[in-house]
SETORSE-696362 format. One record per residue (C-alpha): x, y, z; residue number from 1; residue in one letter. Coordinates in pm, 1 decimal. Layout:
       east      north         up   num   residu
          X          Y          Z   NUM        A
...
//
This chain:
       east      north         up   num   residu
    -2019.1    -2986.5      592.1     1        X
    -2413.4    -2938.9      605.5     2        X
    -2408.0    -2993.1      226.1     3        X
    -2822.7    -2927.8      197.6     4        X
    -2716.7    -2591.9      353.9     5        X
    -2470.6    -2479.7      115.5     6        X
    -2647.1    -2600.7     -176.7     7        X
    -2938.0    -2352.6      -70.9     8        X
    -2745.8    -2065.1       63.9     9        X
    -2561.6    -2068.8     -294.0    10        X
    -2858.3    -2086.8     -469.6    11        X
    -2946.3    -1700.8     -325.6    12        X
    -2589.0    -1590.8     -456.5    13        X
    -2597.3    -1719.8     -786.2    14        X
    -2264.1    -1705.2    -1059.6    15        X
    -2372.4    -1504.0    -1351.5    16        X
    -2354.9    -1753.5    -1655.9    17        X
    -1988.8    -1715.2    -1824.6    18        X
    -1816.1    -1458.8    -1575.8    19        X
    -1464.5    -1527.4    -1488.8    20        X
    -1277.8    -1353.7    -1259.9    21        X
     -927.8    -1348.6    -1175.2    22        X
     -756.1    -1300.5     -768.0    23        X
     -543.5    -1080.0     -850.4    24        X
     -285.3     -862.3     -639.4    25        X
     -540.5     -646.1     -519.7    26        X
     -796.7     -949.8     -493.9    27        X
    -1128.2     -941.0     -711.6    28        X
    -1241.5     -617.5     -855.3    29        X
    -1582.0     -539.9    -1084.6    30        X
    -1863.5     -402.9    -1137.1    31        X
    -2060.5     -406.3     -799.7    32        X
    -2318.5     -629.1     -936.9    33        X
    -2121.4     -929.5    -1074.7    34        X
    -1990.5     -978.8     -754.0    35        X
    -2231.5    -1115.7     -500.5    36        X
    -2158.0    -1462.8     -542.1    37        X
    -1818.8    -1395.7     -482.7    38        X
    -1842.0    -1242.6     -184.0    39        X
    -2066.7    -1547.1      -96.4    40        X
    -1761.4    -1786.7     -152.1    41        X
    -1470.0    -1552.2      -30.5    42        X
    -1701.2    -1642.9      289.7    43        X
    -1671.3    -1978.4      271.1    44        X
    -1269.0    -1980.7      147.9    45        X
    -1185.7    -1718.1      517.0    46        X
    -1322.0    -1994.8      682.4    47        X
    -1169.9    -2247.9      535.6    48        X
     -776.0    -2045.5      524.3    49        X
     -897.6    -2000.9      883.9    50        X
     -924.9    -2389.5      993.9    51        X
     -614.0    -2423.8      827.0    52        X
     -374.8    -2226.3     1024.4    53        X
     -581.7    -2195.5     1309.3    54        X
     -590.8    -1837.7     1334.4    55        X
     -870.2    -1529.1     1233.9    56        X
     -810.1    -1451.0      869.7    57        X
     -953.8    -1105.7      789.8    58        X
    -1187.1    -1006.0      430.2    59        X
    -1218.3     -622.8      386.6    60        X
    -1483.8     -537.0       80.5    61        X
    -1298.8     -248.0     -149.7    62        X
    -1187.8     -181.6     -440.2    63        X
     -969.8       96.0     -335.7    64        X
     -904.3      358.8     -600.2    65        X
    -1168.6      216.8     -884.4    66        X
    -1502.2      395.5     -967.4    67        X
    -1802.1      415.0     -696.2    68        X
    -1967.6      167.0     -929.3    69        X
    -1737.4     -103.4     -902.1    70        X
    -1658.0     -333.1     -581.1    71        X
    -1376.1     -583.8     -479.9    72        X
    -1295.3     -782.0     -184.0    73        X
     -940.3     -953.6      -98.2    74        X
     -842.0    -1195.1      211.6    75        X
     -565.1    -1082.6      459.4    76        X
     -360.5    -1335.5      692.9    77        X
     -312.0    -1421.2     1018.1    78        X
       -2.7    -1119.3     1006.9    79        X
     -173.8     -892.0      797.9    80        X
      -20.1     -968.5      538.5    81        X
     -195.8    -1048.7      152.1    82        X
     -344.3    -1386.5      111.1    83        X
      -99.5    -1679.2       60.9    84        X
        0.2    -1658.4     -346.2    85        X
     -116.2    -2052.8     -267.6    86        X
     -446.3    -1982.1     -157.9    87        X
     -467.2    -1696.9     -444.3    88        X
     -531.6    -1998.2     -702.8    89        X
     -777.8    -2145.6     -434.1    90        X
     -995.9    -1815.0     -485.7    91        X
    -1007.5    -1832.2     -817.4    92        X
    -1132.3    -2149.3     -858.7    93        X
    -1419.6    -2138.3     -616.0    94        X
    -1526.8    -1814.5     -738.5    95        X
    -1518.5    -1973.2    -1148.0    96        X
    -1698.9    -2250.7    -1020.9    97        X
    -2040.8    -2345.3    -1111.8    98        X
    -2350.6    -2443.9     -855.4    99        X
    -2252.7    -2809.4     -924.3   100        X
    -1937.6    -2831.6     -853.9   101        X
    -1878.9    -2627.7     -562.2   102        X
    -1880.2    -2888.6     -284.0   103        X
    -1654.9    -3092.0     -463.6   104        X
    -1443.6    -2727.6     -482.7   105        X
    -1462.8    -2721.0     -178.1   106        X
    -1363.7    -3102.3      -49.2   107        X
    -1067.6    -3040.6     -292.8   108        X
     -886.6    -2737.1     -141.7   109        X
     -984.5    -2889.0      220.2   110        X
     -777.2    -3242.4      118.6   111        X
     -481.6    -2977.1      -87.1   112        X
     -442.4    -2759.3      214.9   113        X
     -462.5    -3008.5      473.0   114        X
     -772.4    -2831.8      660.7   115        X
     -875.9    -2946.6      970.4   116        X
    -1261.9    -2925.3      939.8   117        X
    -1314.5    -2968.0     1321.8   118        X
    -1027.8    -2672.3     1388.1   119        X
    -1274.4    -2365.7     1492.5   120        X
    -1279.9    -2095.2     1276.1   121        X
    -1267.0    -1692.2     1285.2   122        X
    -1308.7    -1427.8     1023.4   123        X
    -1309.9    -1023.6     1081.0   124        X
    -1507.7     -833.6      811.1   125        X
    -1422.4     -492.6      700.7   126        X
    -1558.9     -265.6      406.9   127        X
    -1528.0       72.1      226.5   128        X
    -1845.2      359.7      214.5   129        X
    -1940.4      236.3     -157.4   130        X
    -2321.9      212.7     -155.9   131        X
    -2278.5     -136.8     -293.6   132        X
    -2042.3     -229.7        7.3   133        X
    -2298.2     -314.0      284.4   134        X
    -2508.4     -529.6       92.1   135        X
    -2199.5     -728.4       -5.7   136        X
    -2024.8     -781.8      294.3   137        X
    -2406.6     -934.4      420.4   138        X
    -2284.3    -1159.6      118.2   139        X
    -1943.1    -1293.7      312.9   140        X
    -2128.7    -1308.7      651.3   141        X
    -2360.1    -1565.0      459.9   142        X
    -2010.9    -1803.5      361.8   143        X
    -1892.3    -1782.8      676.7   144        X
    -2196.2    -1899.9      868.7   145        X
    -2287.9    -2124.8      579.3   146        X
    -1982.2    -2316.6      710.6   147        X
    -2008.7    -2221.9     1072.3   148        X
    -1713.2    -1968.1     1107.8   149        X
    -1773.8    -1675.9     1366.6   150        X
    -1748.8    -1327.2     1245.1   151        X
    -1668.4     -995.8     1400.7   152        X
    -1793.9     -751.4     1131.6   153        X
    -1614.9     -396.1     1211.9   154        X
    -1853.9     -203.3      970.6   155        X
    -1681.3      113.2      793.2   156        X
    -1294.6      110.2      837.6   157        X
    -1025.4      174.8      657.7   158        X
     -792.8     -129.8      449.8   159        X
     -527.4      -81.1      675.1   160        X
     -752.0      -82.6     1003.8   161        X
     -827.6     -469.3      940.9   162        X
     -537.8     -549.0      880.0   163        X
     -419.9     -365.8     1206.8   164        X
     -739.3     -591.6     1351.0   165        X
     -557.4     -875.5     1234.1   166        X
     -274.5     -933.2     1330.0   167        X
     -320.8     -784.1     1686.4   168        X
     -573.1    -1053.6     1714.8   169        X
     -345.2    -1325.1     1605.2   170        X
      -34.1    -1195.1     1809.7   171        X
     -283.9    -1213.8     2151.7   172        X
     -241.0     -786.9     2126.9   173        X
      159.1     -834.9     2111.6   174        X
       81.2     -562.9     1815.8   175        X
     -196.6     -352.1     1993.5   176        X
     -508.0     -357.1     2168.7   177        X
     -711.5     -485.2     1861.3   178        X
    -1000.1     -158.5     1849.9   179        X
    -1058.6      143.8     1653.8   180        X
     -952.9      313.2     2007.8   181        X
     -647.9      106.3     1986.7   182        X
     -554.2      189.6     1689.7   183        X
     -638.4      533.4     1749.0   184        X
     -394.5      574.7     2045.0   185        X
     -164.6      393.0     1943.4   186        X
      -90.3      573.8     1669.0   187        X
     -136.1      922.0     1798.1   188        X
      102.3      823.1     2095.8   189        X
      388.2      733.4     1898.2   190        X
      314.0     1057.5     1685.3   191        X
      267.7     1291.1     1945.6   192        X
      614.8     1126.3     2181.7   193        X
      800.6     1269.6     1820.4   194        X
      640.2     1563.5     1774.0   195        X
      781.2     1685.2     2114.5   196        X
     1148.3     1604.9     1989.7   197        X
     1087.9     1802.2     1706.5   198        X
     1291.3     2162.8     1742.7   199        X
     1002.3     2410.0     1682.8   200        X
      803.9     2185.3     1916.7   201        X
      538.5     2398.9     2125.2   202        X
      570.2     2673.8     1843.9   203        X
      336.8     2674.6     1579.5   204        X
       93.7     2467.2     1455.4   205        X
      124.9     2241.4     1148.1   206        X
     -154.2     2280.0      892.0   207        X
     -123.3     2009.1      659.8   208        X
     -451.8     1967.1      371.1   209        X
     -580.8     1621.5      321.6   210        X
     -796.7     1545.4       14.0   211        X
     -999.0     1182.6      108.4   212        X
    -1077.6     1114.9     -250.1   213        X
    -1449.0     1137.9      -91.3   214        X
    -1387.1      764.4       86.2   215        X
    -1339.8      621.6      413.2   216        X
    -1033.9      776.4      498.9   217        X
    -1238.3     1124.3      577.6   218        X
    -1456.9      914.8      819.7   219        X
    -1150.5      822.1     1037.5   220        X
     -965.1     1076.0     1081.6   221        X
    -1181.2     1245.7     1192.1   222        X
    -1236.5      988.6     1451.7   223        X
     -887.3     1031.7     1522.5   224        X
     -875.8     1378.8     1496.9   225        X
     -933.2     1417.3     1912.6   226        X
     -649.1     1168.7     1956.7   227        X
     -388.9     1462.9     1775.5   228        X
     -153.7     1706.0     1950.2   229        X
     -277.1     2064.1     1925.2   230        X
       22.4     2143.8     1690.9   231        X
     -136.1     1937.7     1433.9   232        X
     -417.5     2083.7     1262.7   233        X
     -569.6     1830.0      963.6   234        X
     -785.9     2017.0      698.6   235        X
    -1010.8     1751.3      541.4   236        X
    -1147.1     1830.6      228.8   237        X
    -1370.3     1533.7      -50.5   238        X
    -1512.4     1400.8      252.2   239        X
    -1799.0     1226.8       95.3   240        X
    -2071.1     1418.2      195.0   241        X
    -2127.0     1554.1     -172.8   242        X
    -1895.5     1388.1     -425.4   243        X
    -1841.6     1068.7     -564.4   244        X
    -1599.6      794.5     -407.2   245        X
    -1210.2      833.0     -618.5   246        X
    -1423.0     1101.0     -878.1   247        X
    -1139.3     1338.4    -1000.3   248        X
     -972.2     1291.8     -683.4   249        X
     -781.0     1037.4     -438.3   250        X
     -401.0      984.3     -474.0   251        X
     -451.6      752.8     -816.2   252        X
     -600.5     1029.5     -959.1   253        X
     -308.0     1310.6     -881.2   254        X
      -65.0     1064.5     -915.5   255        X
     -202.7      959.0    -1227.3   256        X
     -347.2     1311.6    -1414.3   257        X
        8.0     1504.8    -1193.3   258        X
     -246.8     1809.7    -1086.7   259        X
     -452.3     1880.0     -794.1   260        X
     -791.2     1741.7     -700.3   261        X
    -1115.5     1888.6     -736.1   262        X
    -1221.3     2046.6     -421.4   263        X
     -906.4     2116.8     -265.4   264        X
     -828.7     2475.5     -260.4   265        X
     -428.9     2528.8     -274.8   266        X
     -237.2     2853.7     -165.5   267        X
      114.0     2890.4     -330.2   268        X
      338.0     2635.3      -65.0   269        X
       73.5     2490.7      141.3   270        X
      125.3     2109.7      196.3   271        X
     -150.3     1923.6      105.5   272        X
     -180.3     1545.1       18.0   273        X
     -427.6     1299.4     -144.4   274        X
     -563.2      966.8       -4.0   275        X
     -709.3      675.9     -245.8   276        X
    -1039.3      510.1     -148.9   277        X
     -978.5      268.8      121.7   278        X
     -696.9      470.4      265.8   279        X
     -378.4      227.5      189.8   280        X
     -213.0      477.3      -26.8   281        X
      -86.4      865.6      -29.7   282        X
       90.7     1105.1     -219.5   283        X
      233.6     1473.8     -111.6   284        X
      199.9     1787.9     -315.0   285        X
      240.2     2139.0     -359.4   286        X
      166.4     2453.0     -547.8   287        X
      472.3     2697.9     -566.4   288        X
      515.5     3059.1     -598.8   289        X
      470.6     3083.0     -987.8   290        X
      181.5     2795.8     -949.5   291        X
      350.1     2493.5    -1091.7   292        X
      216.9     2175.1     -938.7   293        X
      496.3     1994.2     -801.5   294        X
      404.1     1592.7     -697.1   295        X
      587.8     1390.6     -401.5   296        X
      514.7     1038.2     -467.8   297        X
      577.5      722.6     -282.9   298        X
      960.4      682.2     -462.9   299        X
      994.4     1071.7     -282.5   300        X
      833.5      963.0       88.4   301        X
      996.6      586.0       82.1   302        X
     1362.9      847.1      -17.6   303        X
     1290.1     1027.1      309.1   304        X
     1242.2      772.4      523.0   305        X
     1497.6      616.1      433.3   306        X
     1706.8      935.1      479.8   307        X
     1606.9      928.4      831.5   308        X
     1669.5      580.1      925.0   309        X
     2034.2      537.9      707.6   310        X
     2079.4      846.7      946.5   311        X
     2003.4      655.5     1239.6   312        X
     2159.3      362.7     1131.7   313        X
     2467.7      578.4     1040.4   314        X
     2863.3      420.7     1150.2   315        X
     3199.0      618.0     1285.8   316        X
     3015.0      930.6     1375.0   317        X
     3231.2     1139.0     1588.9   318        X
     3128.1     1371.9     1822.3   319        X
     3217.1     1746.7     1890.9   320        X
     2922.5     1730.2     2138.8   321        X
     2620.8     1499.4     2232.4   322        X
     2369.3     1672.1     2088.1   323        X
     2013.8     1418.5     2098.3   324        X
     2113.1     1359.1     1747.1   325        X
     2436.2     1256.3     1806.9   326        X
     2313.1     1023.1     2101.1   327        X
     2086.3      904.5     1893.6   328        X
     2353.9      785.1     1626.8   329        X
     2540.8      685.8     1900.7   330        X
     2295.5      457.2     2087.9   331        X
     2203.7      302.8     1697.2   332        X
     2546.4      212.1     1698.3   333        X
     2544.8       59.9     2072.1   334        X
     2219.6     -135.6     1948.1   335        X
     2382.1     -311.4     1696.9   336        X
     2764.9     -349.6     1887.1   337        X
     2910.1     -178.7     1561.4   338        X
     3249.7     -128.1     1714.0   339        X
     3309.1     -492.3     1846.3   340        X
     3149.3     -699.4     1495.1   341        X
     3207.5     -452.6     1244.4   342        X
     2851.7     -417.0     1111.0   343        X
     2520.1     -272.3     1006.9   344        X
     2126.9     -358.1     1025.3   345        X
     2141.0     -475.0      663.9   346        X
     1879.5     -193.4      548.6   347        X
     1734.7     -163.4      128.2   348        X
     1466.9      -30.7      -40.5   349        X
     1251.4     -218.6     -253.6   350        X
     1092.1     -122.7     -554.0   351        X
      885.1     -180.1     -847.3   352        X
      988.0      -79.7    -1249.5   353        X
      753.5      174.1    -1168.7   354        X
      956.7      400.2     -966.5   355        X
     1125.5      713.0    -1132.3   356        X
     1478.0      685.0    -1261.4   357        X
     1562.6      888.2    -1051.7   358        X
     1475.0      794.3     -732.3   359        X
     1674.5      477.1     -777.2   360        X
     1988.6      726.2     -902.1   361        X
     1978.1      867.1     -539.0   362        X
     1931.8      597.1     -319.2   363        X
     2196.6      442.4     -461.7   364        X
     2435.8      659.3     -553.2   365        X
     2390.7      927.1     -308.0   366        X
     2267.9      812.0        7.9   367        X
     2390.6      439.5      -76.8   368        X
     2111.4      234.0       -0.4   369        X
     2090.9     -105.0     -179.1   370        X
     1757.9     -118.3     -380.7   371        X
     1609.7     -419.0     -527.2   372        X
     1364.4     -405.5     -823.8   373        X
     1030.9     -644.3     -802.9   374        X
      736.4     -749.5     -983.6   375        X
      450.5     -488.4     -903.2   376        X
      210.0     -592.9     -637.1   377        X
      202.6     -504.0     -257.9   378        X
      241.9     -909.7     -172.8   379        X
      613.5     -884.7     -366.3   380        X
      751.0     -603.8     -171.9   381        X
      641.5     -653.6       90.7   382        X
      756.5    -1068.4       93.3   383        X
     1100.2     -882.4      -45.1   384        X
     1118.5     -627.8      259.1   385        X
     1069.9     -893.2      497.1   386        X
     1458.5    -1049.2      415.3   387        X
     1647.0     -730.8      590.9   388        X
     1656.9     -562.9      901.9   389        X
     1484.9     -230.7      772.8   390        X
     1314.6     -274.2      487.9   391        X
     1159.2        4.6      304.3   392        X
      899.9      -22.7       45.7   393        X
      706.3      227.6     -148.0   394        X
      515.6      174.6     -496.7   395        X
      571.1      548.2     -700.5   396        X
      183.5      557.2     -664.9   397        X
      214.6      620.7     -313.7   398        X
      153.9      233.3     -171.6   399        X
      430.8      122.8      129.2   400        X
      558.7      138.5      472.8   401        X
      883.3        2.4      656.6   402        X
      920.0     -353.2      797.6   403        X
     1180.7     -390.7     1093.2   404        X
     1315.5     -720.2     1188.7   405        X
     1228.6     -916.8     1527.0   406        X
     1556.0     -870.0     1654.2   407        X
     1605.0     -541.7     1597.3   408        X
     1295.1     -413.4     1731.2   409        X
     1337.3     -661.5     2014.0   410        X
     1657.8     -486.4     2133.1   411        X
     1535.0     -151.5     2060.4   412        X
     1230.7     -175.3     2272.0   413        X
     1479.1     -287.6     2571.5   414        X
     1715.4      -28.2     2524.0   415        X
     1428.4      243.5     2583.3   416        X
     1337.5       51.9     2909.9   417        X
     1618.2      -24.4     3071.4   418        X
     1932.7      153.0     2968.0   419        X
     2066.6      329.8     3268.9   420        X
     2214.2      692.1     3003.2   421        X
     1906.2      911.2     3031.1   422        X
     2026.2     1049.6     2686.4   423        X
     2048.3      756.5     2561.8   424        X
     1744.2      616.8     2671.9   425        X
     1517.7      891.1     2528.9   426        X
     1743.6      796.5     2150.3   427        X
     1613.6      441.4     2195.0   428        X
     1261.0      583.0     2228.1   429        X
     1290.4      785.9     1899.8   430        X
     1331.9      474.8     1760.7   431        X
     1063.1      271.3     1946.8   432        X
      814.5      509.8     1883.2   433        X
      897.7      536.5     1489.0   434        X
      840.4      186.2     1515.3   435        X
      525.5      171.8     1698.7   436        X
      389.5      445.2     1461.6   437        X
      478.4      247.7     1137.7   438        X
      185.7        0.8     1027.5   439        X
      360.8     -305.6      971.1   440        X
      123.3     -477.1      874.8   441        X
       25.7     -310.9      484.8   442        X
       46.8       62.8      351.9   443        X
     -160.4      277.1      545.2   444        X
     -195.5      629.2      458.1   445        X
     -281.3      748.7      828.9   446        X
       30.5      579.8      953.9   447        X
      239.9      690.3      692.5   448        X
      106.8     1065.1      643.6   449        X
      229.8     1077.0     1052.4   450        X
      529.2      899.8      958.5   451        X
      634.0     1183.8      687.7   452        X
      456.7     1467.0      908.6   453        X
      717.1     1364.3     1207.1   454        X
     1018.9     1300.5     1019.6   455        X
      972.5     1672.1      816.6   456        X
      932.9     1797.5     1166.3   457        X
     1219.9     1657.7     1328.6   458        X
     1435.6     1745.1     1042.5   459        X
     1299.9     2110.9     1033.5   460        X
     1240.1     2029.9      651.0   461        X
      965.7     2267.8      430.9   462        X
      773.5     2023.0      196.6   463        X
     1009.0     2245.5     -101.1   464        X
     1308.8     2162.6       61.7   465        X
     1204.7     1746.8       47.4   466        X
     1067.5     1811.6     -357.6   467        X
     1434.7     1928.6     -383.1   468        X
     1601.4     1625.5     -281.0   469        X
     1597.6     1508.5     -629.7   470        X
     1426.6     1591.9     -975.4   471        X
     1204.0     1359.0    -1076.7   472        X
     1265.6     1268.5    -1464.5   473        X
      933.8     1332.3    -1661.2   474        X
      686.4     1025.9    -1728.6   475        X
      373.3      958.6    -1829.8   476        X
      148.4      637.1    -1757.8   477        X
     -163.5      545.9    -2035.5   478        X
     -331.8      198.4    -2099.0   479        X
     -436.4       70.8    -2368.0   480        X
     -773.6     -193.2    -2386.3   481        X
     -707.0     -555.5    -2549.0   482        X
     -906.0     -843.0    -2634.8   483        X
     -700.0    -1051.7    -2373.2   484        X
     -439.7     -905.4    -2103.1   485        X
     -262.8    -1253.0    -2097.3   486        X
     -103.9    -1215.4    -2432.2   487        X
      158.1    -1013.4    -2245.4   488        X
      380.4    -1219.3    -2072.3   489        X
      700.9     -966.3    -1850.8   490        X
     1035.9    -1127.8    -1757.1   491        X
     1316.4     -920.4    -1511.2   492        X
     1051.7     -768.7    -1281.5   493        X
      809.4     -676.6    -1552.5   494        X
     1044.4     -482.9    -1698.8   495        X
     1081.3     -634.7    -1988.1   496        X
      832.8     -820.3    -2221.8   497        X
      893.9    -1165.6    -2327.9   498        X
      555.5    -1219.2    -2531.0   499        X
      401.7    -1147.5    -2795.1   500        X
      672.3    -1156.6    -3017.3   501        X
      807.5     -865.0    -3151.7   502        X
      747.8     -612.3    -2854.0   503        X
     1059.2     -568.4    -2702.1   504        X
     1242.5     -501.2    -3004.8   505        X
      955.7     -220.3    -3033.1   506        X
      977.6      -71.1    -2724.4   507        X
     1380.5     -127.6    -2694.5   508        X
     1432.8       48.2    -3048.2   509        X
     1130.3      329.0    -2959.5   510        X
     1375.4      406.7    -2640.7   511        X
     1629.2      457.5    -2817.4   512        X
     1580.1      752.5    -3014.0   513        X
     1503.4      983.3    -2664.9   514        X
     1802.8     1039.5    -2408.3   515        X
     1743.2      915.1    -2083.4   516        X
     1474.4      734.8    -2155.1   517        X
     1303.6      380.2    -2066.6   518        X
      965.3      191.0    -2111.1   519        X
      793.1      -76.7    -1997.4   520        X
      467.9     -229.9    -2063.7   521        X
      264.9     -511.1    -1833.0   522        X
      -98.6     -652.4    -1845.9   523        X
     -348.0     -498.0    -1573.8   524        X
     -395.0     -760.8    -1259.7   525        X
     -787.3     -716.5    -1286.3   526        X
     -892.6     -581.2    -1634.1   527        X
     -825.2     -675.6    -1969.8   528        X
     -588.7     -325.6    -2040.5   529        X
     -191.6     -312.8    -2098.5   530        X
      -66.7      -88.5    -1818.3   531        X
      259.0      133.9    -2044.9   532        X
      463.9      400.3    -1863.6   533        X
      744.9      586.5    -2043.9   534        X
     1032.1      844.4    -1881.9   535        X
     1256.9     1094.2    -2108.4   536        X
     1429.7     1384.7    -2055.5   537        X
     1173.1     1623.4    -2106.2   538        X
      739.5     1597.3    -2093.0   539        X
      729.9     1593.7    -2451.6   540        X
      987.2     1342.5    -2499.8   541        X
      819.9     1096.8    -2235.8   542        X
      456.5     1115.5    -2391.7   543        X
      567.6     1076.0    -2768.0   544        X
      756.6      805.9    -2669.0   545        X
      438.3      649.2    -2422.4   546        X
      207.5      709.3    -2733.3   547        X
      466.7      510.7    -2986.2   548        X
      494.2      196.2    -2738.1   549        X
       80.4      251.6    -2653.0   550        X
       53.8      178.5    -3071.1   551        X
      321.0      -85.4    -3064.5   552        X
       89.0     -271.8    -2816.9   553        X
     -232.6     -190.5    -2990.1   554        X
     -134.2     -338.5    -3283.9   555        X
       70.0     -654.3    -3213.4   556        X
     -116.1     -770.7    -2849.3   557        X
     -494.7     -722.9    -3016.0   558        X
     -620.5     -388.5    -2912.8   559        X
     -993.0     -295.6    -2880.5   560        X
    -1140.8        1.4    -3026.8   561        X
     -992.7      301.0    -3183.1   562        X
     -602.3      296.0    -3163.4   563        X
     -474.1      535.0    -2922.5   564        X
     -416.6      906.6    -2972.5   565        X
     -125.1     1171.0    -2953.9   566        X
     -209.9     1306.0    -2604.5   567        X
//
């Protein structure tokens, strides 16, 4: 390590006095002007991580659904997954270190993590469209360069695209071709093959209106449009040419406010969706004939995908004819040797406490699919989903994907290639294309959108029929500013508060006053606010419960500013 170069470059990226940041589930996020030193130091950390695991590491400069003035950074591990939890602590230490401590902390990380200093380091960088992102990316590059790391700057990409690139690189191309063209080709080829099997293939065009949150999604969907089959017509809104990123639009706005984004003209029963600022979240919605707005969030996306996969993985179907779907069921049965060993692939859905109670009941009671609840944050969902042969995970906010075990994937690909029976081989290809269409590294709005469109086409479902699977319990999300979010500690996958004393007892008493109700509070991972979720039998009751819980948080957990007002 060149200590003089480190000192020199570190001085060019000084840490603001008194600033302390925490690497949370979404990396670091705050006002863009406070992040220059963090970017430089995450460049340093990415080199250390790359040396430690002898693989390429990714860095994405983005603040996702946050306002345009904010920015952030997160690291991507070798297979496109989130940074390993043990390294989150190193990230926090490095970001908060005083100038004179920097070299000592780097040395300590190298010792604790057994970093091989002689190992080459490789880092992939990507960024979103925020005005601050290009300059902050350069600060990352300074950090990589000062420790002698190699880098490839992909420039403007969606967050999931960079995750994809990192995975392709570290699997020596097994996951796909590590270029934007490779990404577009892999997804569009799988999607086109699936659409060919739909009942109405070639008969009519499928129109979809997409709110791109004035972010990177618009740019990348424009590039991808030539790859789509002619039956699919996408119409882009909030493309970033006129308005600010995430302002009154995007998946987070639509989910939280439960209303359509600004800038998208909705006609009755038109299928619409919204991406977030870095295109790793998606929600669908439509307006019915009476003008009523219907939101289809991550819970219903997970349910649609689960129904489709559950049908494929069904057991013991009695066949009266040899329709395509029945051959497909027969094929999956054969893949799993169900008749011989009497067991199916383990499939499960992973949710967080934010999942609507109706979705959990539908999955468990109607579909008979096991549901597991974990702490909020993609890393927790992803980790749990890896325990199953088919793990479907989505947060209610629209961030999620599907993971397939290596054994199941290998068998499907083998049958798609080698099966002698034409119909069974074609059926295996449907499964194979679904695996290829899904970005298994992370939630991906583009990939998820194509998965949803393919399933709706294959099942011949309208957006209204999808929405009618179950009725969401009315709910409300609120947040309360507090002096220190750490005063709230939770347990039971964040569904119960342990501290401050008396808060959970108060919530329990409030919940008892309403039908079909529940509520929980949790500290934000990125700012000094406490998030409140409540659901009940009516919207009026959900709003009232959320407000009463927010008052309890304000009084018992050190609320700042004026007390919360009723809605």
